[in-house]
C-alpha positions in Angstrom: -1.1 3.3 91.4 -1.3 0.7 88.6 -2.5 3.2 86.4 0.6 5.3 87.1 2.8 2.5 86.5 1.3 1.6 83.1 1.4 4.8 81.9 5.1 5.3 82.7 5.9 1.8 80.8 4.0 3.1 77.8 5.6 6.2 77.9 9.0 4.6 78.2 8.4 2.4 75.4 7.4 5.1 73.2 10.6 7.0 74.0 12.6 3.9 73.3 10.6 3.3 69.7 11.3 6.9 68.9 15.1 6.4 69.6 15.1 3.3 67.6 13.3 5.0 64.4 15.3 7.7 64.6 18.5 5.8 64.9 17.3 3.9 61.9 16.7 6.6 60.0 20.4 8.1 60.7 22.1 4.6 59.7 20.0 4.4 56.6 21.2 7.7 55.5 24.7 7.0 56.7 24.6 3.7 54.8 23.5 4.9 51.6 25.9 5.2 48.7 26.4 7.7 46.2 25.9 7.0 42.5 28.3 5.3 40.9 30.2 6.1 37.6 27.5 4.4 35.5 25.3 7.4 36.8 27.6 9.9 35.3 25.7 10.9 32.0 26.9 13.3 28.9 25.0 14.7 26.2 25.3 12.8 22.9 22.5 14.4 20.7 21.0 17.7 20.7 18.1 18.6 18.5 16.0 21.9 17.9 12.6 21.8 16.9 9.8 24.6 16.6 10.3 26.2 20.3 11.5 23.0 22.1 15.0 21.5 22.4 15.5 17.6 22.6 18.5 16.1 24.0 19.6 12.5 24.3 22.1 11.6 27.1 24.2 8.3 27.6 26.4 6.9 30.1 29.9 8.6 30.0 31.0 5.0 29.9 30.0 4.7 26.3 31.1 8.3 25.1 33.0 7.4 22.0 33.0 3.9 22.6 29.5 2.7 21.2 30.0 -0.1 18.8 27.7 -0.9 16.0 24.5 -3.0 17.3 25.2 -1.4 20.7 22.1 -0.6 22.6 22.5 1.5 26.0 19.6 3.0 28.1 20.2 6.6 28.4 18.0 9.6 28.9 16.0 11.9 26.8 15.0 15.6 27.5 12.0 17.5 26.1 12.7 21.0 27.2 9.1 22.6 27.2 10.1 25.4 29.6 9.2 28.0 27.1 5.6 26.6 27.3 5.8 26.5 31.1 5.7 22.6 30.9 9.3 22.1 32.1 12.1 19.7 31.2 11.5 16.0 32.2 14.1 13.2 32.1 12.6 10.2 30.4 14.8 6.9 29.8 15.2 5.6 26.5 17.1 3.2 24.5 19.6 4.3 22.2 21.0 2.0 19.5 23.7 2.5 17.3 23.1 0.8 13.7 25.6 -2.1 12.8 26.6 0.0 9.9 27.2 3.1 12.6 25.3 5.1 10.4 22.1 5.8 12.3 21.3 6.2 15.9 17.8 4.9 17.2 15.9 6.4 19.9 13.3 4.3 21.6 11.1 6.3 24.0 9.7 2.5 25.3 7.6 4.0 28.3 5.5 6.2 26.0 4.9 3.7 23.4 5.9 6.1 20.6 7.6 4.6 17.6 11.6 4.5 17.7 13.2 7.6 16.1 15.8 7.0 13.7 18.6 9.9 13.6 21.5 9.7 10.9 24.9 9.9 13.0 26.0 12.7 10.9 22.7 14.9 11.9 19.5 15.5 10.2 15.6 16.4 10.8 13.4 13.8 12.4 10.4 13.7 14.4 10.4 12.4 17.9 6.8 13.4 19.1 4.0 14.5 16.8 2.8 16.8 19.4 5.8 18.7 20.2 9.0 17.2 18.6 8.3 17.4 15.0 10.8 18.3 12.3 13.6 18.8 14.8 16.9 19.3 13.4 19.6 17.1 15.2 23.4 17.7 15.2 25.7 15.0 14.7 26.1 11.9 17.2 28.4 12.3 20.0 28.8 16.1 19.1 29.2 18.2 22.4 29.1 21.5 20.5 25.7 23.2 21.9 25.6 25.7 19.1 25.8 23.0 16.0 23.3 24.7 14.1 24.6 28.3 14.3 
């Protein structure tokens, strides 16, 4: 008899534990906040290399309002889809020079040297493996066909 009562108690506790766990999951999902305005990104630089495309995205809040000397964390994409390696997003530090003539993209997570891109566009090297001699359009250019 004692064995039966003990099993019923354990079964009851297991049910309550399961209900509590499910409730916690539902409450957490319901309380999760959507990303704020700072999470909205806009493409600010596009570059075409030999079989690859690079893009730099910055928060929409700095679009057309970036000051000389200001640094912002954005995202860099290296589109290697054509070589079946995908299109990863990588956080980068983007700095507009004080004279507002150069944009520096610092891929700080990979330890690569910072890439300096003229604001008016130009040919640069991002990554010695995939992104050499990349032709970049002007900074803050939203035209995807800048080179055509």
